[in-house]
N, C-alpha and C positions, 0 to 999 in steps of 0.2 A: 607737266603741270597737273595732268589728271592723277598721276601717282601721288603727287604732293598733297592734292586735295583729299584723296582717300586716306592718307596718313593723318591729316589734320582731323578728319571726321572720326577716325578711330581713337585719336587722343582725346577728343572732346566728348566721347560717349560717356555717359554717367556710369559710375561704378555701381554694381548691384548692392542693394541695401541688405545688410546682414539680418538674418531671422532673429526676432526678439527672443532673448533668453527666457526660459521658463522660470517663473518665480517659485522659489522653494516654499513648500507647504509648511506652515508653522502652526502646530496644534496648540490649542489653549488648555489641553489636559482634561477637558470635559468628556462626558460619556455621550457621544453623538451617534456612533455606529451601533445601534441597539439590535444587533443580530444575535440569534440564539441557535444552538444546534441541538436537535432532538437525537438522543442516543437510546437505542432499544435493540433487543435481540429476539429471535424466534424461540418458540417453545421447543424443548428437547435439546438445548445446547449443552455441550459437555462442560466439565469443570475447567478444562484448559482454556477454552474459548470464553467462558464466563469470566475468568480471571483476566484474560486479555481485554475484554470490554471494560472491566473495572480500571485497568491501567490506562486505557484510552480516556476514560472519564476524568481521571486525575490530571491528564495532560490537557484537557479542554475545560478551562474554568467556566466558559459560557455555555456548558452543556446542560440540558434538561433531561432528567431521567424519565423513563416510561416503563411500565410493566411489560412482561413478555407478550409477544404477539404470536397467535396461532395462525400460520399461513393457510391452513385448510379451512378455517372458519372465518378468517378476516374478510370483512366486506360481503359475507354471504347474504346478509339481509338487505344491504343497500345495493349490491351489485358492483362490479369493478374489481373485486379481488383485493390482493395485498396492496397494490399501488394506491387504490382508492382509500383503503383504510389508513395507510401511512400518511397520505396527503391530508386526510381529515384530522388525524391526531396532530400533525404539525400545525394546521390552521387553528385548532382549538388551543394549543400551547403557545401560539404566536412565535413559532420557530421558522426561520428562513432556510435552514439547511438540515439535512437528516443524515445520520450515520446508523445504518441498520446491519446487524450481524446475523446472518442466516446460517443455520446448521442443518444439514441433510444426512440422514442415515447415521447420525451420531458419529460421523467420520469426516465429512467434507464441510468446510466453512467458506462462506461467501460474504464479502463485504460490499455493501451498497452505499454509495455517496451520491448525494444529489440535492438540488434546490427544490424545495416544495413550500407549500403554504399559500396564503392569499396573494402574495406579491410576485411569486415566481413559480413556473411550471416546467422546470428542467434547466439545464441538462442533468443527466445522471449517468453513473458508470457502475459497472459490476466487476468485482475482482474475485479471484480465488485466493484464499489465504493459506499460506504454507510456511514451514520453518518457524513456527511460533515458539517464542521463549519469553515468558513473563518476567516481571521484576522479581517476584519471590523466588522464581526458579534460578535466575542468573546470579543474584546476590552480588552485584557489581559494587564497586567502591564509589561510583558517582552518586551525587545527591544534589538536589536543588530545592528551592522554596516552593511549597505547594501553592499553586495559583499564579506563578510567575508567567510572564508572557514570553513566548519562544521567538528565536530567530529562525526562519524557515530558509533552508538552502536547497537548491536544485542544481543538478548538473546541466551541461549544455544541451543535452538531448531534449529537455523540456521546452527549449526555445526553437529547436530544429524540426521536430515532428509535430504535425497538426493535432493528432489525437492527444499527445502529451500536453499540449497547450491548454486544452480543455480540462484535462485531469489536474494540471497545475492550478488552475483557477479554483477548482473544487477543493483541492488541498488547502489553499490559502483561506477559503471561506470557512472550512471545517476546523482546521488546526490553528489558524491565526486568531488569537484572542483580540477583541476590540480594545482600543485604548480607553482606560477609565471604567472598565466593567466593574460592577460592585464586588464580584467574587474574585477578581484578579488582584495581584500585587504589583505595585509600580516598580518592578525589577525585571531585568532581562538577564537571566543567569543560565540559560540553556539554549541548545541548538537542536533543531529537528532536521535531519538530512534525508533527502529523497534522491536515490541514485538509480539510474536506469542501466541495467546490464543483463545480458542474455534474454532480452525480451521481457524482463520482469522489473518491478520497482522494489528496491531494498530500502526499508525504513529503519532509521537509527535515531536514538535520542541521546544527546551528550550534555554534560555539564561544562560550563565555561569556568575554568579554574584559574585564578590569578595567584601567583606565589610571589611574595616579597623577597628580595635578595637578602642574604644573610650578612653581607659585608659590602663595603664601598666598591671593591674591585668587581664583584659580580654585577652590581648595579651599573657600573660604567660599561662593562662589556654588553650587558643586556640593552642599555640605551644606545650603544653604538650599532648593534645588530637589528634591533626592532624599533628603536625610537622611543621606547618606554622603559621605565624603571622596573616594571613588574613583568614576570614571565607568564605568558598566557598559554594554556594548554586545554585540551578537551579530554574529559573522562566520561566513559559511557555509563548511562544510567539504566537504560532499558525502557520499554520492552523491545524485542527484535521480532520482526516478521517480514515476510515477502509477499507482495501483491502481484498477481498475474492478471493483467487486464483481459477481460473477456469481451465486453461489448460496451459501447457508449451510445446512450439513447438521447433523443432530442427532448422527450418529455420527462416527467417525474416518475422514475421507476418503470418506464415503458415508453411506447411510441415508436417513432421512426428510428431506425438504426443508423447512426452516423459513422460508426467504426466497428468492425468485427475482427477479432484476432484470428487469423487463419492458421496460426501455429498452435492454437490452444487445443488440448486433448482432454476430453471429459474424464474425470477419475473413474467413472464406471467402466469406460472403455479400457483403461489401463488395467483395472482389476480383472476384467474379463479376459484380457490378453494373458495375464499372469496365470489365471486358472486354466486357460487352454494350454499354456506351456507345461503346467503340471500334469494335465491330462495326456499330453503328448509323451512326456517322460514315463507315465504309467503304461501307456500302450507299448512303448519300446521295451520296457522291462518285462511285460507279459509276453510279448513276442519272443524275447530271448528265452524265457522259460519254456515256451512251447517248442522252440527249435531244439533246446537241450533235451527235452523229454523225447522228441522224435529221434534224435541221434542215439539216445540210449536204447530205444526200441529197435532201431536198425542195427545196433551193434550186437550181432549174434555170433557166438564162438562156434566154429565148425567142429563136428564130431570127429574124434580120432579113431581110425579103424583098428589100431593096435592097442587101444585102451583096455580091452578084455582078454588079451593073449595070456597074461600071467595070473588071471583071476581064477 
């Protein structure tokens, strides 16, 4: 009887109520998200990196231009250095995010992304920029409408690693154009891809190309394979560059370090190592010359006692 009562209680237990489904967000097409991105570079930037910044400005319709910033003199009057100067400029220009391209020794480029301004004080991230190829240099066949809004794609690493989650949010804020922005076009005809491989982030920009079938047979085969009459493909536009994460900060361009890349090697250290290798090769070559000279000096031909017999 006790077993039957237990079975009746289990049968009469109420079923758990399912969680309410999240309502789909329906946009009215108006310009509500009025965020702007401040884009600037440091003084002394080379032509290649200046062209890269111009390409990035064309990819960010909600970007605001600013003149070059001198890191040595920035914020010298107010105190606080470069971070203070960039935050003040972003506040004056009413920008919520900042893209700052810094060039050192006219060789090394560093890209800063962060939230700044009156409403946000971080986080920010510093990258080393390498393998840069601009649009004019590549001359690829891809093309898109200027000011169009992109589709941002990330690989699974951006959801698996904690530091990449923060970087992903900054990428969305900087490269994701708000809906209804006055300088943007109501079209989505390109894709920006961010891929994490070998400890670095590879950035690519593609055009979404739709090709109409030439006859009914191709349309039927395309509809059977993809569910659509048009064949969709991606054609690269450019630019190409690789970002090596160095450090993630809690504040705007400084503050507490949330993440530091232990595998990162400073370019100055790499160049010093290359110079040491060249110096070591020089020492080896000079040592071989000294040994050869010493052997020649020790190589003395003995005198022949019969050399003067017939003279």
